[in-house]
N, C-alpha and C positions, 0 to 999 in steps of 0.2 A: 543201733539206731533204727534200722528197718524192722527188726524184730519187735521193738517197743511200739512202733506204729501199727503193725499187724495185730499185736496183742491188744492195743487200745481199741482198734476197730472191731475185733472179735468180741471184746467185753461189751462194747456199746450195742453190737448186734444181738448179743445174748439177752439183753434186756428187752429188745424189740423182736419178738418171735416171728412176726410177719415179715420183717425185713430179712431175717435170717433165712426163712423158708424161701423167699423170693430170690435171694442171692444164689441159691443152688438150683431152684426150679426154673427160673427164667432163662438162664443160659442153655440148660439142657433142652428146654422146649424150642428155643430158637434154632439150635443145631439140628434138632429132629425135623423141624419144618423145612429147613433148607436142604437137608438130606433127602427128604421126600420129593421136593421140587426139582432138584438138580440131579438126583441120583438115578432117575428112571431111564435115562437115555444111554443104554449101554452100546448100542450099535446105531448111532445116529448118522453115519456117513452114508449118503444115498448112492445107489449104483448109477453109473452112467449108461444110458441107453445108446446102443451103437447098432447101426444098420451096416451089414457087410454084404458087398456085391463081389462075388468071385467070378470074374470073366475068364480067368485062366484055367481053372479046374485041374491044376496040376498037383502032383504030390507035395511040392513045396508050399503051395498056397493052402492046401488042405491042412498041412501040419501047422502053419501059421494061424489059420482061423480056428483050429481045434485048441491051440494054446490060448488064444484070446477068449474062446468060449468057456474054458475052464478057470479063467481068472474070476475071482470073487467080486471084483470091483466093477465088472462090466455086465450089462444085460444085452447079450448079442442076439440080434434078430437077422435072419436071412430071408424070411418069407413075409410078404405083405399080407395084411389082413384081407380076407375075402370080402368083396362087396356084396356078393349074393349069399343068401342064407343057406348054409350047408355046403357051400362051394369049396373047392380045393384051393388053399392059399397058394399064390404064385410066388416064385422067387423074385426078389427085388432086382431091378435093373438100375443102371446108372441114372436114368431119367426119373424113375419112381423114387429112388433114394434121395436125389436132389430135391424133388418136390416135397418129400417128407421133411427134409431139413428146413426148406423154405417155409413150410406150413407150421413149423414149430413142434412137430410130433416127436422128433428126436433132436439132440444137440449136435451129434456127429454121425457122419456116414463115411465108411471106408470102402474104397473101390480098388480091388486088386486087378490090374490090367492084364491083357493077354501078353504072354511072353515073360511073365514073372517067374515061372518055373525054370526057364533057361538061364536067367540071370537074376536070382532072387535078391542078392545084395551086391553092392559094389563099393569098394573102398577107393578113395582118391578120385581124381578127375577121370571119368570114363563115360562114354556114351552108350555102353552096352547095357547098363542096368535099367530096368523098367521101374519107374517111380510109382509108388502107391499114392493114390489121391485121397486126401482127407477133406471132406466137405463139412463145414461147421456153421452153426448158428452164431451170428455175431453178438447176440444178447447173452450168450453163455461163454465167458472168456476162459473158464477153468476147464471145462469138459474136453476141448481139443488138446490141451496140454496134458491132461491125465491120459487120454487115449494115445497120444504120441509117446509118452513114457512107457506105457504098458505095451505098445506095439514094439518098441525097442527091446523090452524085456522078453516078449514072446518070440521075437526073431532070434535072440541070443540063446534062449533055452529050448525052443522047438526045433531049430535047425542047426545043431552044433557042427555037424560034418560039413554042411554047406558053408557056414561061416568060416570054419578052419580052412577049407579049400580056397575060398575067395580071398582070405587073408594071405595065404601062401602065394596065390597068383599075383597079388598086388606087390 
């Protein structure tokens, strides 16, 4: 039954050469056009710009920030652009990072407080751990979630001995 329908359609197309040509050329051209339009964006995921303020300057904070800097999804900045031409860029402070987030220059700022190196992580209810502060722009709801997840990943991979020690202490 189906074979006879296909055969009848082919016989009628054979008589009309223009319809036969269009039945093969038109689908190929449509697929080619859509492939060109949608196939060009291979790496369309934008990087999240992140300002990092390291107030602790300890080994643990350096390890954490180095792991964040090596992540391909983040564009980590520690120095503010210089306002004078040819001037040396200064490190971000908590105030300058907060003003950059409020101005909309970046979506997220990370502030590592003093004392982070002594207690970089804490499990369970504890007052010993120093908490990292994430400042975020309310207009971008996804960037803080991305940074929070990558921060957890960086803490687990960059400081395995510290994580194990704190876990055993808990």
